[in-house]
Structure formats: C-alpha cells, structure tokens
C-alpha positions in Angstrom: 66.7 145.0 18.4 67.0 144.5 14.6 70.0 144.7 12.3 70.5 145.9 8.7 73.5 144.8 6.7 74.9 147.7 4.6 78.3 148.3 3.0 79.9 145.4 4.8 78.7 146.3 8.3 75.7 145.3 10.4 73.8 148.3 11.9 71.6 147.7 14.9 68.3 149.6 15.0 65.0 149.9 16.7 61.7 151.0 15.3 58.2 151.6 16.4 55.0 152.8 14.8 53.7 152.8 11.2 53.4 155.3 8.4 55.9 157.8 6.9 59.4 157.0 8.1 61.3 159.3 10.4 65.0 158.2 10.9 67.1 159.4 13.8 70.9 159.7 13.4 73.0 160.2 16.6 76.1 162.1 17.1 79.5 161.0 18.5 79.7 159.7 22.0 76.2 158.3 21.4 74.3 155.5 19.9 70.6 154.7 19.2 69.9 154.9 23.0 70.1 158.7 22.8 66.7 158.8 21.1 64.8 156.8 23.7 62.5 159.8 24.4 61.8 160.4 20.7 60.9 156.9 19.4 57.6 156.5 21.4 56.6 160.2 20.9 57.2 160.1 17.1 56.2 156.5 16.7 52.7 157.3 17.8 52.1 158.9 14.4 55.0 157.8 12.2 57.4 154.9 11.6 60.1 156.0 13.9 63.6 154.4 13.4 66.8 154.9 15.3 70.0 153.1 14.3 73.5 152.9 15.7 76.1 154.1 13.2 79.0 151.9 12.4 81.3 151.5 15.4 78.6 152.7 17.8 77.2 150.3 20.4 75.9 147.7 20.2 77.8 147.4 16.9 81.4 146.3 17.0 83.9 148.9 18.1 86.3 150.5 15.6 89.5 148.4 15.2 92.7 150.0 16.5 94.5 152.2 14.0 91.5 152.6 11.7 90.4 156.1 10.8 86.8 157.1 11.0 86.0 159.7 8.3 82.4 160.8 7.7 82.1 159.6 4.1 81.3 155.9 5.0 78.7 157.1 7.5 76.9 159.0 4.7 77.1 155.9 2.5 75.7 153.9 5.4 72.7 156.2 6.0 71.7 156.2 2.4 72.1 152.4 2.1 70.2 151.9 5.4 67.2 153.9 4.1 67.1 151.6 1.0 67.6 148.4 3.0 64.8 149.2 5.5 62.5 150.6 2.9 62.5 153.9 4.6 63.3 156.2 1.7 62.2 158.9 1.3 62.4 159.7 5.0 62.3 162.6 7.4 65.8 162.7 8.9 66.5 163.9 12.4 70.2 164.3 13.4 72.2 165.5 16.3 75.7 167.0 16.0 77.9 164.8 13.8 74.7 162.9 12.9 73.1 166.1 11.7 76.1 166.7 9.5 75.7 163.2 8.1 72.0 163.9 7.4 72.9 167.1 5.6 75.5 165.5 3.4 73.1 162.6 2.6 70.4 165.1 1.5 72.9 166.9 -0.7 74.0 163.7 -2.4 70.5 162.2 -2.8 67.7 164.8 -2.1 65.1 162.4 -3.5 65.7 160.1 -0.5 64.9 162.8 2.0 61.5 164.4 2.8 62.8 166.9 5.3 65.7 167.5 7.6 65.8 168.4 11.3 69.3 169.4 12.2 70.4 169.8 15.8 73.6 171.9 15.7 75.6 170.2 12.9 79.3 171.1 13.3 79.6 172.5 9.8 82.9 174.2 10.4 83.9 173.9 6.7 81.3 176.4 5.8 83.5 178.9 7.5 86.9 177.3 7.4 88.0 174.1 5.5 91.1 172.0 6.5 93.1 174.0 3.9 91.7 177.5 4.3 90.9 179.4 1.2 91.2 183.2 0.7 87.4 183.6 0.5 86.9 181.8 3.8 89.5 184.0 5.6 87.8 187.1 4.2 84.4 185.9 5.4 85.8 185.3 8.9 87.4 188.8 9.0 83.9 190.2 8.3 82.4 188.1 11.1 84.5 188.5 14.3 81.9 186.7 16.4 82.3 183.6 14.3 86.1 183.9 14.3 86.1 184.2 18.1 83.9 181.2 18.4 86.0 179.0 16.1 89.2 180.0 17.8 87.7 179.6 21.3 86.5 176.1 20.5 89.7 175.1 18.8 92.0 176.4 21.6 89.7 175.6 24.5 88.3 172.2 23.4 89.8 170.5 20.3 93.5 171.1 21.0 93.4 170.2 24.7 91.3 167.1 24.1 93.6 166.1 21.3 96.6 166.4 23.5 94.9 164.3 26.2 94.1 161.6 23.6 97.7 161.5 22.4 98.9 161.2 26.0 96.6 158.2 26.5 94.3 160.1 28.8 91.1 159.1 27.1 88.8 159.8 30.1 90.3 163.3 30.5 90.0 163.9 26.8 86.3 163.0 26.9 85.6 165.3 29.8 87.4 168.2 28.1 85.4 167.6 24.9 82.1 167.3 26.8 82.7 170.6 28.7 83.3 172.3 25.3 80.0 171.2 23.7 77.7 171.2 26.7 77.1 174.0 29.1 78.3 173.4 32.7 74.7 172.7 34.0 74.1 170.1 31.3 77.5 168.5 31.9 76.9 168.4 35.7 73.4 166.9 35.3 74.1 164.1 32.8 72.0 161.2 33.8 74.0 158.5 35.6 73.9 156.0 32.8 75.0 158.5 30.1 78.7 158.7 30.9 79.2 155.0 30.7 77.4 155.1 27.3 79.8 157.8 26.2 82.8 155.8 27.3 81.6 152.9 25.3 81.5 155.1 22.1 84.7 157.0 22.8 87.1 155.3 20.4 84.9 156.2 17.4 85.1 159.9 18.3 88.8 159.7 18.7 89.3 158.1 15.3 86.8 160.5 13.7 87.0 164.1 14.8 90.5 163.9 16.2 92.2 161.6 13.5 90.1 161.9 10.3 89.0 165.5 10.6 86.0 167.2 9.0 84.7 166.5 5.5 84.7 169.2 2.8 81.4 171.1 2.4 81.0 173.7 -0.3 78.6 176.6 0.4 77.2 176.3 -3.2 76.0 172.7 -2.5 74.1 174.0 0.6 72.5 176.9 -1.4 71.4 174.3 -4.0 69.6 172.1 -1.5 65.8 172.5 -1.7 64.9 170.0 1.1 62.7 171.6 3.9 65.0 172.0 6.9 64.4 172.8 10.5 67.6 174.2 12.2 67.6 173.6 16.0 69.9 175.1 18.6 70.0 174.8 22.4 69.8 178.1 24.2 72.8 177.2 26.4 75.0 175.6 23.7 78.5 176.8 23.0 78.7 180.0 20.9 80.3 178.1 18.1 77.2 176.0 17.4 75.0 179.1 17.2 77.4 180.7 14.7 77.5 177.6 12.5 73.8 177.4 12.4 73.7 181.1 11.5 75.7 180.2 8.4 73.4 177.3 7.5 70.4 179.5 7.9 71.9 182.1 5.6 72.7 179.5 2.9 69.7 177.1 2.9 66.9 178.2 0.7 64.1 176.4 2.5 64.8 176.5 6.3 63.2 177.4 9.6 65.0 177.9 12.9 64.0 177.3 16.5 65.8 177.5 19.9 65.2 174.9 22.6 65.0 176.4 26.1 66.7 174.7 29.1 69.0 172.8 26.7 72.4 172.7 25.1 74.0 170.4 22.5 72.1 167.3 23.6 68.7 169.1 23.4 66.7 165.9 22.6 67.8 164.5 25.9 67.8 167.7 28.0 64.4 169.0 26.9 62.8 166.1 25.1 59.2 167.4 25.2 60.2 170.7 23.5 62.2 168.9 20.9 59.6 166.3 20.2 56.9 168.9 19.8 59.1 170.9 17.3 59.9 167.8 15.3 56.2 166.7 15.1 55.1 170.2 14.1 57.7 170.5 11.4 57.4 167.1 9.8 53.6 167.3 10.0 53.8 170.2 7.5 56.1 168.4 5.1 
C-alpha cells in the first residue's frame, strides 16, 4: 500500500503494471478494495492504479459534523494524477466516482485520455438543487425520467435520509443499497462486502445526504471532447439508465454498453465483462 499527499490529506493507493496509466475511482460505500478484480487484469498491459478517496478506508474517517461535498474530491483526483505522475490518464469511475471523473475531465481535459463511466448519478443534468424552468420543461417531455427520479427520491433517498436522522445508520444503508442494486445483487453481496460498506458509511451520510449534488451544466458536458464509454448494468435501477441516456445525448464523443448479469456494482458483479469492455475501449484511445 502506498500513499500520496494531496490537498492536506493522505490518500492510500495500490498500483500494478507499467505503461499508460489507468486510474480507478470508487463510489460511495466503497474504497480501493472494490477494484481488486480490475487491477491485475488491467495491470497486465497498463499502469493500473486504484486509490481510496478522502474519508474512505484505510484513510481516516470523516470527522463528525463535517460536510462532504464533491468539489474537494475532484480537486483530489486532479492533484493525485499530478503527484503520481499519472496525467494524462484513462479514468474509470463507478457511481459517485464516475461523477468525480466527469467533473475532473470537464475542468482539465488535458489530464484525461479517456473516461469509462459506470452509472454516474448526474441528476443535475435533469434537475438541479434549485430547479430551473428549462429543467422542468425537459422532465415534462420525458415522463420516464420523471418517474425514475421521483421513484428514487421517494423510495430511496427520503427513507434513507429519515433513517440517518433517526440514528438508524444500518437501516439507512440497507435502504440505500436496495435502491441502487437489484434484489439479486443485494442478496448475493459477498460476505466481506457489507463490513466494507459499514466502514465507509459516514462519508456517504455526510456527502449525498448532507452536502447534496454538485451543479452540472449541460453545456459543459456538450463541450467535453474526451472519448467516453458509458456503462450500465442491465439490472440497475431505472434512474441510472435514464441518467446515462441524458449523458449519451449530450456527450459528443461517447459509446455505450450494457453489462449483463449486473447492476450498479457491475465491476464486482460481472468483472470479466467489465474488464473486457475497459480494455477494448482504452486500447482504441
């Protein structure tokens, strides 16, 4: 295990292989361990690096009462690329980590060779924290997206938030997981995975449920000319499919694939398919 000091924090990371850097960025309730099936597969041909974001294990936990907005995570990723000599890199991100990769590429496209984005929760492309008239008109024209957003908010975000506020963190985590994974994936999480998720729970609570989502302007996405592979799991929640629909519509240089036998944690649930897709894509860029 190595560490890189960036922006006043120390980030643990693992790497293997040599050549063009490929950097993996995990989502919430995760840390660098989530990529254990990717590092050897990608490291056979590339310099594969997985790091734990600030507040993710084995890094120190988030202090009580501290918010966890996405901005510092974007800063950390860009600084990490420079500190480790990995820029420009292929970036592979899952969920919140994919959103971080997207924002990093928008801010500094010269630091990014390509993007592989596993279901980034880019809700602001439909609805920002302070909804604008154009967003509401867009949703009215897309009832499927509206239903998915409302369903996830009412069925997952609000109940999980109530459980967190009641001090029922374990219940909140399970509500959240059932909302982002299909029932089969939830029921078949490997035994060591739930303890890992518990170890990383406070960062989720301080991020999604306290700090909210960052702003994202559709025009910024349209202007991004970084080759991008959009990835969905066939069994993922409808919301993630509708969000990726929007990204596919906006990004000028994107491809899209669906991973069979998988939902939101597709790199864990069907690692061979995801690894093959990543290697095929970055091999062409």
